[in-house]
N, C-alpha and C positions, 0 to 999 in steps of 0.2 A: 505495500499500499504506498500510495504516495503521495505528492504535495505540485500542483503544479500554478501559475499564476495565467487566471484567461481576464482579457481583458473585454468590458463592453464597448457597444457604442459609441461611449460618450468619454474611455478614454482612462479610464477609471479603473484602478486594477480591483480585481474578486477575486477570493480563494473558494476553487473547487479542490473537492478530493477526487483522486483515482484512485479505485479499489480494485484489487487482483484477488481472484478467490481460488484456490484447488477444487475440483469438485469432480474428478473421474481422472481413472487411469486406464488405460487398456494395454494390450498386446497385443501388436499388426506384424504380423511377420516375422514372432519372436523380438521385437524390439517395444520395449516402453514406452507409452504414447500419453504425456500426461496431459489434461484439459484444463486450463484456467480460466475462468470467469473475468471479465475485466467490462467497468460500466465508473460510470460521475456520479454525482450526488447521493444520497443520503440509501437509497435499496436498488438493487440491479430493474426493480416494476419499475424504476423512473426513469430509466434510460433510455429510449428507442434506439438509442446507436453501440447499445451493449454486444460484447461480441467474446469468442472465446482465441484463445490464444494456447498455440500445442507444442511441446518442445519434448523433445528427449532426453533419454538416462542422462545424457549430462547436462543438460540443461541450457543446450540452443532450440533458440525458436523454429519452429517450422514454418511456422506462417507467416515470417519476417517480411511487412507493408502489405500484406493479405487477407484483415480479419479475418475471420470466420463468423459472419456475421450471428445473432441470437435470433430466428425465427419468429420465437417465443412460444415452439414447442417442446422445452425443456432441455436436458443436454443431450448432444447430438449423440445415435448409435453408436457403436462401434463399426460398424457396415458403412453409417455414411462415411466417419473418418476417413474408416479406411479405405474407400472409392475417394472423397477428396486429396488424398495422397500419392495417390495412386498404387495402392498395394492391395491383398489380400488381407482376409480377418485371420 
């Protein structure tokens, strides 16, 4: 979890909370994939732009620059993540 400064239209700095929470671990092609939900604000449900970051066992982001956006149906299944990464379950 971290903090960043967001500027509103008037140029005034406002503090906004950036959250990251581990939500699931999958094994795809015998490799561990960690899913973290990322959002700003108080609760994930309040952020329409919330997304998942995917990490390997060494902590490297597997989808850097290409966030896996939350579709509102909950944590993506192992099959969906495997397809996104181009692998098999």
